C-alpha positions as a printed NumPy array, in Angstrom:
array([[154.786,  -8.411,  78.643],
       [157.593,  -9.087,  76.156],
       [161.337,  -8.555,  76.658],
       [163.108,  -7.338,  73.522],
       [166.853,  -7.137,  72.988],
       [166.227,  -4.417,  70.365],
       [164.033,  -2.168,  72.504],
       [165.629,   0.941,  73.965],
       [162.529,   2.18 ,  75.772],
       [159.341,   0.727,  77.18 ],
       [156.555,   0.704,  74.593],
       [152.879,  -0.111,  74.964],
       [150.924,  -1.752,  72.149],
       [147.309,  -2.814,  71.896],
       [146.019,  -5.364,  69.415],
       [142.815,  -7.282,  68.989],
       [144.14 , -10.752,  69.753],
       [146.372, -10.065,  72.771],
       [145.015,  -6.851,  74.246],
       [147.698,  -4.752,  75.964],
       [151.319,  -5.745,  75.252],
       [154.179,  -4.151,  77.203],
       [157.558,  -4.35 ,  75.455],
       [160.587,  -3.708,  77.677],
       [164.353,  -3.673,  77.02 ],
       [166.59 ,  -6.352,  78.482],
       [167.789,  -5.587,  82.008],
       [164.828,  -3.251,  82.554],
       [163.658,  -3.056,  86.162],
       [160.123,  -4.438,  85.893],
       [159.212,  -2.89 ,  89.214],
       [158.662,   0.367,  87.282],
       [155.963,  -1.109,  85.046],
       [152.99 ,  -0.331,  87.36 ],
       [153.982,   3.356,  87.441],
       [154.316,   3.433,  83.636],
       [150.896,   1.831,  83.217],
       [149.376,   4.303,  85.661],
       [150.835,   7.252,  83.729],
       [149.327,   5.916,  80.457],
       [146.023,   4.84 ,  81.981],
       [143.85 ,   7.123,  79.836],
       [145.587,   6.092,  76.592],
       [145.323,   2.389,  77.48 ],
       [141.635,   2.718,  78.277],
       [140.924,   4.53 ,  75.009],
       [142.821,   1.962,  72.954],
       [141.118,  -1.   ,  74.612],
       [137.712,   0.602,  74.103],
       [138.463,   0.976,  70.383],
       [139.108,  -2.745,  70.053],
       [136.138,  -3.711,  72.207],
       [133.942,  -1.713,  69.832],
       [135.139,  -3.747,  66.863],
       [132.921,  -6.606,  65.634],
       [133.499, -10.196,  66.693],
       [135.588, -12.383,  64.426],
       [132.78 , -13.75 ,  62.237],
       [130.156, -11.1  ,  62.951],
       [130.83 ,  -8.47 ,  60.284],
       [131.255,  -9.039,  56.527],
       [131.556, -12.788,  56.82 ],
       [132.191, -14.539,  54.634],
       [133.78 , -11.556,  52.872],
       [132.475, -10.481,  49.476],
       [135.856,  -9.008,  48.587],
       [139.381,  -8.61 ,  49.914],
       [140.863,  -5.129,  49.529],
       [144.643,  -4.814,  49.809],
       [145.577,  -1.095,  49.643],
       [149.233,  -1.791,  50.395],
       [149.673,  -3.485,  47.023],
       [146.85 ,  -1.707,  45.193],
       [144.72 ,  -4.776,  44.518],
       [141.125,  -5.752,  45.32 ],
       [139.836,  -9.301,  44.869],
       [136.129,  -9.956,  44.344],
       [134.919, -13.264,  45.781],
       [132.316, -15.571,  44.288],
       [130.999, -18.424,  46.428],
       [129.701, -21.631,  44.86 ],
       [128.338, -24.85 ,  46.302],
       [130.495, -27.953,  45.906],
       [130.09 , -31.61 ,  46.765],
       [132.34 , -33.281,  49.279],
       [133.721, -31.858,  52.52 ],
       [136.723, -29.816,  51.362],
       [136.642, -26.03 ,  50.934],
       [138.214, -24.961,  47.645],
       [139.758, -21.679,  46.494],
       [140.744, -20.746,  42.958],
       [142.207, -17.418,  41.81 ],
       [141.788, -16.033,  38.317],
       [143.335, -12.596,  37.952],
       [141.54 , -10.468,  40.586],
       [138.652, -12.887,  41.042],
       [138.409, -15.592,  43.695],
       [136.061, -18.544,  43.414],
       [135.498, -20.263,  46.738],
       [133.766, -23.612,  46.756],
       [131.818, -24.283,  49.93 ],
       [130.442, -27.713,  50.889],
       [126.986, -27.933,  52.412],
       [128.54 , -27.872,  55.874],
       [131.728, -25.923,  56.446],
       [133.666, -24.587,  59.407],
       [134.243, -20.818,  59.62 ],
       [137.712, -21.292,  61.127],
       [138.712, -23.601,  58.276],
       [137.525, -21.064,  55.703],
       [139.423, -18.271,  57.455],
       [142.553, -20.477,  57.573],
       [142.247, -21.057,  53.812],
       [142.131, -17.298,  53.21 ],
       [145.207, -16.867,  55.428],
       [147.198, -19.454,  53.443],
       [146.231, -17.738,  50.195],
       [147.13 , -14.295,  51.594],
       [150.546, -15.48 ,  52.782],
       [151.359, -16.846,  49.327],
       [150.197, -13.61 ,  47.736],
       [152.149, -11.514,  50.249],
       [155.355, -13.423,  49.531],
       [155.283, -12.344,  45.883],
       [154.295,  -8.729,  46.54 ],
       [156.696,  -8.254,  49.465],
       [159.589,  -9.646,  47.448],
       [158.892,  -7.194,  44.619],
       [158.435,  -4.145,  46.865],
       [161.429,  -4.953,  49.087],
       [163.648,  -5.488,  46.037],
       [162.481,  -2.167,  44.572],
       [163.096,  -0.225,  47.796],
       [166.443,  -1.927,  48.354],
       [167.576,  -0.904,  44.87 ],
       [166.367,   2.674,  45.379],
       [168.039,   3.147,  48.76 ],
       [171.081,   0.897,  48.525],
       [169.992,  -0.831,  51.749],
       [170.367,  -4.568,  51.394],
       [169.015,  -7.774,  52.884],
       [170.074, -11.382,  52.44 ],
       [166.761, -13.184,  52.755],
       [163.065, -12.312,  52.958],
       [160.43 , -14.224,  54.885],
       [156.692, -13.59 ,  55.254],
       [155.174, -14.482,  58.601],
       [152.084, -13.919,  60.734],
       [153.516, -11.953,  63.655],
       [151.02 , -11.025,  66.358],
       [152.523,  -7.734,  67.522],
       [155.075,  -6.767,  64.867],
       [154.773,  -5.562,  61.309],
       [158.311,  -6.651,  60.516],
       [161.85 ,  -7.257,  61.739],
       [165.447,  -7.357,  60.495],
       [167.959,  -9.812,  61.916],
       [171.714,  -9.501,  62.33 ],
       [172.041, -12.118,  59.576],
       [170.246,  -9.841,  57.148],
       [166.883, -11.59 ,  57.171],
       [164.007,  -9.222,  56.433],
       [160.82 , -10.628,  57.96 ],
       [157.483,  -9.04 ,  57.052],
       [153.934,  -9.555,  58.29 ],
       [151.577, -10.686,  55.52 ],
       [148.91 ,  -8.351,  56.939],
       [150.952,  -5.365,  55.726],
       [148.98 ,  -5.647,  52.482],
       [145.877,  -4.371,  54.308],
       [147.617,  -1.124,  55.312],
       [147.68 ,   2.048,  53.212],
       [150.525,   1.882,  50.723],
       [152.634,   4.564,  52.425],
       [152.545,   2.639,  55.716],
       [153.494,  -0.669,  54.111],
       [156.46 ,   0.989,  52.423],
       [157.355,   2.749,  55.694],
       [157.578,  -0.567,  57.535],
       [159.837,  -2.073,  54.867],
       [162.072,   1.021,  54.786],
       [162.178,   1.009,  58.6  ],
       [163.406,  -2.581,  58.649],
       [165.871,  -2.02 ,  55.797],
       [167.377,   0.862,  57.787],
       [168.405,  -1.707,  60.384],
       [170.89 ,  -3.026,  57.826],
       [172.938,   0.055,  58.796],
       [171.8  ,   0.694,  62.38 ],
       [170.622,  -2.293,  64.442],
       [168.999,   0.04 ,  66.946],
       [166.644,   3.002,  67.143],
       [169.305,   5.629,  67.7  ],
       [169.243,   9.197,  66.424],
       [171.352,   8.061,  63.467],
       [168.771,   5.403,  62.656],
       [165.877,   7.892,  62.62 ],
       [167.905,  10.398,  60.595],
       [168.617,   7.746,  57.975],
       [164.992,   6.669,  57.851],
       [163.822,  10.257,  57.45 ],
       [166.058,  10.737,  54.407],
       [164.498,   7.778,  52.588],
       [160.975,   8.076,  54.052],
       [160.117,  11.752,  54.652],
       [157.576,  12.072,  57.468],
       [158.782,   8.802,  58.976],
       [157.992,   9.792,  62.577],
       [154.408,  10.582,  61.594],
       [154.152,   7.303,  59.698],
       [155.543,   5.445,  62.705],
       [152.914,   7.069,  64.917],
       [150.162,   6.045,  62.497],
       [151.169,   2.413,  62.946],
       [149.866,   2.556,  66.523],
       [146.31 ,   2.413,  65.17 ],
       [147.05 ,   0.46 ,  62.   ],
       [145.578,  -2.808,  63.286],
       [142.142,  -1.299,  62.632],
       [142.756,  -1.91 ,  58.932],
       [142.886,  -5.676,  59.495],
       [139.616,  -7.62 ,  59.028],
       [138.271,  -9.17 ,  62.217],
       [138.2  , -12.63 ,  60.643],
       [141.996, -12.689,  60.377],
       [142.471, -12.815,  64.168]])
């Protein structure tokens, strides 16, 4: 369970790493949670079964032969080569990755190397897309950070910091843009009021449908990133 000072209602989320997450507003009477869970029992069961059916972290497509990033319209092909020494190496040339693997390597270390590369890549792409959408909508931010949130795609602070999840790049382009527009809308409304949703709908038509699609969007993320 997570208490959020921005939440207006109780929301249920399911992700691969944490399972069921219950987000509640501050001052919410937690005695009501069992009744809420009971009323959503079928949905919770279906969502958990979806994740249980997914492959284990290093079971499917590992090591990956490519990394497809629909959110930014780029696919990287990966070539693995043997190297001496103990250090895993990664070099990018255009849309090609060359990964040097020692005779003995640790899967977690290789996955961590991919994560560091993805975060660096996401910083550049997110800065460009956020700047473009900010200019188009007139919604501003003071600072942009790229993080590895476990249950959020993004956030917007009262100081104007736009924080985005690097995994957004794995989502379809319209969902990545929806998340950024959603967070930019908080520069006007730091809540999820009717005014907030009306604003978002004007700059992201179909925003409620896009928001609903985010409930299952974690399925786009490769298992090895957990």
